[in-house]
FIVO-924729 format. One record per residue: residue in one letter; x, y negated, z negated of N, C-alpha, C, CB in turn. Coordinates in steps of 0.001 Angstrom, whole numbers, padded with zeros to 6 digits, always signed. Glycine has a CB too. Example, Ala and Ser with C-alpha at 12.3 -4.5 7.8 and 13.67 -1.06 7.14 Angstrom:
# FIVO-924729
A+013190+005690-007800+012300+004500-007800+013200+003300-007800+011308+004473-009046/S+012850+002250-007080+013670+001060-007140+012900-000030-007870+014084+000598-005725/
This chain:
# FIVO-924729
M+116355-084411-141341+116003-083906-142792+117905-083642-143203+114673-082070-142779/N+117546-084337-144548+118854-083903-145242+118988-082900-145773+119252-084550-146081/D+118197-081693-145718+118411-080448-146671+119259-079468-145727+116845-079682-147231/L+120328-079447-145496+120501-078439-144183+120231-077097-144487+121951-078415-143567/S+120204-076512-145409+119695-075189-145489+118152-074919-145056+119893-074783-146877/V+117486-076031-145375+116024-075803-144949+116141-076227-143275+114804-076898-145959/A+116978-076784-142769+117068-077280-141431+117625-076624-140637+117560-078309-141295/R+118465-075545-141582+118944-074546-140431+117996-073839-140289+120121-073685-140602/E+117367-073161-141087+116269-072090-140954+114905-072215-140059+115814-071880-142293/R+114808-074024-140071+113913-074092-138932+114169-074363-137898+113128-074694-138995/V+115299-074327-137347+115858-074372-135934+116589-073027-135648+116895-075634-135745/R+116658-072129-136033+117645-070930-136521+116952-070395-134983+117354-069851-138422/W+115925-070245-134822+114887-069949-133580+115835-070259-132347+113347-071045-133566/F+116363-071315-132421+116973-071749-130918+117954-071470-130325+117184-072795-130733/P+118908-070845-131356+120117-070035-130755+119444-068655-130281+121427-069752-131959/A+118658-068159-130895+118381-066996-130452+117423-067132-129648+118162-066144-131306/L+117051-067944-129037+116121-068141-127657+117691-068356-126688+114683-069924-127694/V+118726-069021-126915+119561-069261-126052+120242-067842-125863+120408-070416-126449/S+120463-066847-126732+121107-065782-126739+120576-064763-125550+121018-065284-128097/N+118988-065266-125215+118749-064164-123905+119410-064825-122774+117024-063843-123438/H+119557-065715-122415+120178-066547-121222+121706-066018-121725+119830-068551-121204/V+122106-065925-122533+124068-065504-122828+123516-063628-122385+125050-065868-125516/M+122882-063131-122702+122745-062012-122367+122301-061447-121029+122145-061702-123145/D+121766-062226-120063+121619-062396-119022+122858-062844-117890+120706-063100-119205/L+123874-063642-118615+125098-063935-117871+125935-062826-118337+125742-065398-118130/I+126122-062545-119411+127152-061126-119697+126328-060018-118623+127110-060411-121786/R+125272-059519-118698+124806-058699-117490+125292-058675-116445+123797-058872-117131/Q+125267-060359-115533+125688-060642-114227+126822-060967-113993+125104-061432-113717/Y+128087-061252-115256+129173-061456-114905+129907-060717-116218+129388-062952-114551/K+131381-060340-115735+132338-059928-116988+131999-060896-118197+134061-060093-116589/P+132198-060090-119478+132366-060771-120317+133276-061595-120295+132381-060266-121086/E+134935-061320-120195+135921-061425-120486+135953-063067-119342+136811-059935-120328/D+134965-062717-118439+135477-064290-117545+134806-065529-118169+134914-064350-115715/L+133527-065095-119112+132709-066064-119941+133266-066608-120839+131698-065623-120501/P+132824-067885-121026+134406-068520-122639+133475-067518-123797+134437-071366-123509/P+134241-067121-124456+134267-066480-125978+133279-067643-127101+136265-066381-126588/A+133599-068717-126833+132447-069785-127519+131269-069651-126960+132723-071310-127388/L+130648-069267-125603+129716-068550-125513+128826-067665-125786+129829-068426-125205/T+129779-066302-125470+129378-064922-126030+129430-064899-127325+130155-063831-125601/S+130419-064737-128433+130814-064381-129259+129712-064446-130263+131873-064905-129400/F+128343-065040-130122+127477-065230-131237+126801-064207-131155+126696-066372-131322/V+126376-063411-129739+125531-062472-129435+125890-061543-129823+125234-062313-128399/Q+127578-061084-130274+127699-059612-130582+127078-059170-131544+128849-059194-130801/D+126134-059476-132266+125671-058543-133473+124269-059121-133100+126371-058786-135279/R+123948-059125-131997+122322-059732-131623+121772-057768-131533+122157-061104-129403/G+120602-058019-132068+119789-056883-131983+118815-056862-131333+119425-056508-132922/H+117563-056284-131149+116429-056395-130101+115927-057267-130359+115508-055510-129909/Y+115783-057878-129270+114840-059718-129396+113147-058996-128978+115616-061508-127483/D+112234-059298-129992+110795-059335-129572+110322-060399-129267+109979-058920-130380/Y+109582-060689-128324+109285-061759-127485+108005-061990-127993+109377-061529-125976/Q+107412-061159-128766+106047-061643-129604+106418-062859-130292+105471-060530-130780/H+107913-062978-131116+108154-063685-132213+108755-064859-131202+109133-062925-133466/H+108774-065103-130099+109679-065721-129545+109728-067392-129792+109539-065315-128233/C+110436-067970-130317+110140-069348-130336+109671-069438-132261+108680-069755-128946/E+109960-068820-132989+108913-068746-134106+109885-069128-135118+108085-067248-134384/V+109697-070344-136229+110447-070241-137237+110312-069261-138064+110421-071152-137798/E+111621-069130-138899+112041-067684-139658+111347-066386-138636+111219-067623-141544/S+111490-066357-137817+111508-064976-136666+112597-064121-137280+111998-065390-134813/D+112412-062625-137503+113501-061986-137638+114782-061860-136362+112942-060780-138008/N+114191-062325-134854+115142-062714-133918+116215-063526-134309+114570-063299-132968/A+115996-064205-134854+117331-064998-135542+118076-064239-136308+117027-066156-136455/D+117960-063252-137373+118536-062692-138051+120067-063011-137835+118091-061525-137946/F+120484-062681-136575+122077-062649-136103+122668-064195-136105+122238-061961-134388/V+121994-065121-136188+122515-066091-135761+123176-066683-137152+121521-066909-134959/S+124302-067217-137184+125059-067906-138282+124761-069243-138877+126268-068029-137875/D+125007-069422-139950+124903-071375-140129+126268-071720-138867+125577-072232-142488/E+126999-071134-138921+128227-071770-137582+127391-072359-136401+129355-070316-136730/V+126611-071216-135930+126103-071208-134695+125227-072558-134880+125317-069789-134298/V+124278-072040-135552+123338-073215-135710+123569-075048-135774+122804-072835-136928/D+125021-074808-136391+125525-076339-136005+125810-076739-135090+126384-076788-136418/R+126883-075640-134321+126924-075960-132869+125785-075964-132056+127710-075156-132272/F+124781-075695-131991+123808-075515-131074+122624-076661-131847+123365-073723-130909/C+122712-076680-132608+121595-077543-133203+121686-079263-133574+121322-076829-134505/L+121119-080252-133482+121505-081347-134380+120671-081391-135380+121562-082606-133807/I+121194-081086-136661+120671-081322-138168+121047-082157-138782+120821-080487-138997/G+120500-082546-140277+121197-083814-141216+120530-084595-140726+122744-084278-141203/P+121264-085770-141867+120448-086782-141522+120881-087721-140382+120233-087478-142645/A+120373-088864-140089+120474-089405-138384+121599-089971-138177+119426-090512-137849/E+122420-090459-138803+123752-090876-138925+124498-089472-138258+124168-091302-140626/A+124391-088192-138687+124960-087001-138207+124644-086398-136795+124643-086094-139116/H+122838-086675-136530+122561-086802-135027+123065-087906-134314+121218-086835-134775/R+123276-088852-134581+123876-090167-133746+125207-089828-133320+123989-091597-134642/E+126257-089040-134702+127736-088585-134443+127891-087546-133145+128305-087794-135852/K+126925-086538-133684+126866-085358-132239+126752-085642-131271+125990-084471-132029/L+125416-086875-131225+124897-086962-129629+126037-087998-129112+123049-087668-129373/R+126768-089078-130054+127906-089464-129340+128938-088881-129035+128307-090226-129718/A+129249-087837-129578+130118-086952-128879+130166-085858-127752+130449-086490-129620/L+128561-085519-127718+128162-084908-126111+128349-086202-125375+126361-084207-125831/A+127688-086880-125658+128195-088375-124386+129521-088519-124397+127649-090133-124771/A+130464-088417-125120+131654-088562-124699+132685-087833-123979+132011-088791-125443/V+132034-086406-123812+132016-085401-122596+131507-084897-121468+131977-084755-122809/G+130334-085997-121397+129836-086264-119797+128208-085457-120319+131104-085183-118117/V+127706-085689-121361+126307-085016-121592+125137-086296-121440+126257-084222-123307/T+124087-086440-120442+123483-087425-120025+122250-087318-120529+123543-087565-118770/Q+121913-086295-121124+120162-086232-121519+120097-085247-122503+119012-085738-120207/F+119281-085235-123171+119317-084603-124199+117850-084367-124904+120248-085264-124946/N+117041-083189-125063+115607-082955-125306+115662-082525-126678+114889-081901-124336/I+114141-083197-127159+113834-082537-128283+112745-081803-128561+113874-083224-129059/Y+113218-080581-129462+112022-079518-129238+111210-080009-130832+112704-077433-129092/L+110256-080332-130352+109185-080458-131552+108123-079274-132180+108278-081521-131077/M+108927-078589-132774+108403-077042-133164+108904-076367-134317+108720-076063-132105/C+109249-077652-134871+110222-077141-136640+109701-077476-137651+111702-077780-137062/G+107966-078284-137360+107772-078917-138698+108360-080523-138763+108572-077942-139820/D+107267-080976-139254+107417-082228-139570+107691-082975-138084+108575-082355-140689/E+106892-082879-136768+107302-083232-135818+106897-085076-135693+106759-082181-134822/E+105880-085416-135901+105887-087032-136316+106544-087723-137026+105034-087420-136783/Q+107558-086744-138337+108466-088107-138917+109530-087455-138113+108825-088449-140871/T+109634-086850-137323+111042-086299-136379+111003-087578-135522+110883-084570-135270/L+110065-087888-134414+109905-088801-133782+110037-090397-134122+108974-088473-133458/D+109294-090237-135206+109441-091741-135955+111211-091958-136080+108552-091716-137846/I+111878-090790-137273+112932-091119-137052+114106-091525-136174+113013-090699-137376/Y+113718-090682-135406+114451-090605-133758+114257-092410-133229+113215-089172-132345/Q+113088-092699-133051+112780-094117-132702+113127-095004-133511+111568-094368-132513/R+113305-095047-134753+114080-095832-135679+115438-095940-136062+113669-095661-136571/D+115980-094419-136429+117192-094616-136545+118108-093617-135971+117384-094801-137732/V+117775-093466-134648+118540-092877-133581+118949-093557-132737+118040-092054-132987/L+117682-093489-131737+117750-094026-130251+118157-095294-129793+116614-093980-129733/P+118037-096336-130724+118425-097399-130669+119463-097705-130192+118369-097763-131470/E+120599-096727-131291+122547-097164-130527+122140-096991-129119+124309-095726-130947/F+121686-095997-128598+122366-095354-127735+121695-096004-126396+122287-093770-127963/L+119921-096714-126702+119303-097743-125590+120228-098822-125662+117709-098317-125864/K+120817-099475-126835+121835-100709-126574+122790-100700-125705+122523-101045-127586/A+123563-099155-126260+125042-099024-125343+124380-098941-123845+126169-097349-125754/R+123227-098297-123412+122833-098111-121680+122450-099753-121482+121137-096776-121223/K+122366-100294-122063+122037-101477-121531+123319-102673-121367+120900-101931-122429/S+124391-102045-122100+125940-103161-121904+126161-102499-120923+127414-103292-123063/
């Protein structure tokens, strides 16, 4: 999706979901022993309502900024996805999951099959 504002709203729930795991880490470890890049985004997190877990436009995600969405998610045109996947691969990431929970699921799969994955499949064969 090329409209970044719409894309961000459709996936904002994902960093909110991740915040539950970050909160668990903060409960188990000293916050100062954890990377601020991981923990800083939960500082303004309020109550999390599991009745609205993984819902697009849930108020669970109101605390998640656009910058956090951009860090945690792949959004934008296919080239932006390829670019971020290349950057992740460069630091050792070997697996990636597509969460088909944001609308346009079939279109997302079609775009990945046609415009994103071929570059990585080609590189893997080399």
